[in-house]
C-alpha positions as CSV (number, residue, x, y, z in Angstrom):
1,X,63.2,109.1,67.0
2,X,66.8,108.8,65.6
3,X,70.0,110.0,67.0
4,X,73.6,110.1,65.8
5,X,76.0,108.7,68.3
6,X,79.8,108.9,68.5
7,X,82.1,106.2,69.8
8,X,84.8,107.7,72.1
9,X,88.5,106.7,72.4
10,X,87.6,104.0,74.9
11,X,85.0,102.5,72.5
12,X,82.0,103.7,74.6
13,X,78.8,105.3,73.3
14,X,77.1,108.0,75.4
15,X,73.3,108.1,75.1
16,X,72.1,111.7,75.1
17,X,69.7,112.7,77.9
18,X,66.8,113.2,75.4
19,X,67.3,109.6,74.1
20,X,67.5,108.2,77.7
21,X,64.3,110.0,78.6
22,X,62.3,108.8,75.6
23,X,63.7,105.2,76.0
24,X,62.9,105.3,79.8
25,X,66.3,104.3,81.1
26,X,68.2,105.7,84.1
27,X,71.9,105.6,85.1
28,X,73.0,102.2,86.2
29,X,70.2,100.4,84.3
30,X,71.4,97.5,82.1
31,X,70.9,97.5,78.4
32,X,71.6,94.8,75.8
33,X,73.0,95.2,72.3
34,X,71.4,92.9,69.8
35,X,73.6,92.6,66.8
36,X,72.4,91.6,63.3
37,X,74.2,91.6,60.0
38,X,73.9,95.3,59.4
39,X,72.7,96.9,62.6
40,X,73.0,97.1,66.4
41,X,69.8,97.5,68.4
42,X,69.9,98.6,72.0
43,X,67.2,97.1,74.1
44,X,66.4,97.1,77.8
45,X,67.9,94.1,79.5
46,X,65.0,92.4,81.2
47,X,66.1,89.5,83.5
48,X,65.0,86.1,82.4
49,X,63.3,84.2,85.1
50,X,64.2,80.5,85.1
51,X,62.7,79.4,88.5
52,X,59.2,79.4,89.8
53,X,56.8,77.4,91.8
54,X,53.7,75.5,90.9
55,X,50.6,76.2,92.9
56,X,47.4,74.4,91.9
57,X,48.7,73.9,88.4
58,X,49.7,77.5,87.9
59,X,53.3,78.7,87.6
60,X,54.0,81.5,90.1
61,X,57.2,83.5,89.3
62,X,59.2,85.2,91.9
63,X,58.9,89.0,92.2
64,X,61.7,90.9,90.4
65,X,60.6,94.4,91.4
66,X,59.8,95.2,87.8
67,X,56.3,96.5,87.0
68,X,55.2,95.0,83.7
69,X,52.0,95.3,81.7
70,X,52.3,92.0,79.8
71,X,49.6,92.9,77.3
72,X,51.4,96.2,76.5
73,X,54.7,94.4,76.3
74,X,53.4,91.9,73.8
75,X,51.7,94.7,71.7
76,X,55.0,96.7,71.7
77,X,57.1,93.7,70.6
78,X,54.6,92.9,67.8
79,X,54.7,96.5,66.6
80,X,58.5,96.6,66.7
81,X,58.7,93.4,64.7
82,X,56.3,94.7,62.1
83,X,58.2,98.0,61.8
84,X,61.5,96.1,61.4
85,X,59.9,93.9,58.7
86,X,58.8,96.9,56.8
87,X,62.3,98.3,56.7
88,X,63.7,95.3,54.8
């Protein structure tokens, strides 16, 4: 999906409802802009966990209240990287 966005007088970009729905974001959710030489990519800002506890040799991370399918996340990231590589 592509969308044309406009920057307003305050320098802000409004994400249309259809784009928010497809992207799966809600008002108040944090996003991160990743800037490269010729593009800006908007990604969900997932908190980085820096603390955890070791239990029987296993790192146990604190709950963040975010449901995450790690396998799906890895596959999605791999597919995104492959798609970006094909655009070059």
